[in-house]
C-alpha positions, 0 to 999 in steps of 0.5 A: 480481494486481498487474502486474509493471510496478507492483511495487516490488522494490529495498530502497533504493526501499522505504527511501527511500519510508518515510523521505522520503514522506508517510504515512497510517495506520489500525489495520491499515496505514500507507501511505507515498507518495513522488512523485519529481520526474521523474514518468515510468514506472509507479506502483510499489507495495510491501508490508511485512508483518513477523513481528509480523503473524503466522506465514508463512501469516498474513503471506502471506494479508495480503500477498495481500489487500493486493496484490489491493486495490492492483491495483484502485488502480494506475490511479488512482495518478499516474505515477512515484510510489512507494507502500509499504503496511506491514501492522500486527499488527491486519491479521491479524485483519481481514477483506478488507472492513476492509482495503479500507476502511482502504486507501481511507481512507489513499489518500483522506487522501493525496489519491491517489484520489477521495472515499471511497464507503463509510461 
């Protein structure tokens, strides 16, 4: 579970991160990342799973998987940064392993974690 201190809640923060941040994408997701100048406070993470992904059950499943994956990564995110993970429709058909691989590749591309360990 993603700790409450790391959850992004305000829509203005989501919008600003998507508009101003750098992004990296794969077939199942797009990761937007913004590093504000102050750098204080915990790293914040938010999720966007639209109706294009599927019905409510499918969207919640995808969101739970992404939340669990990002909970493992929060310690590696720099202090004060904001990250938004946006699910694409292909994420509904993907396994947990595929989502994990795509997330690691996106974070590696944004230089938010070490080199990729999976093939």
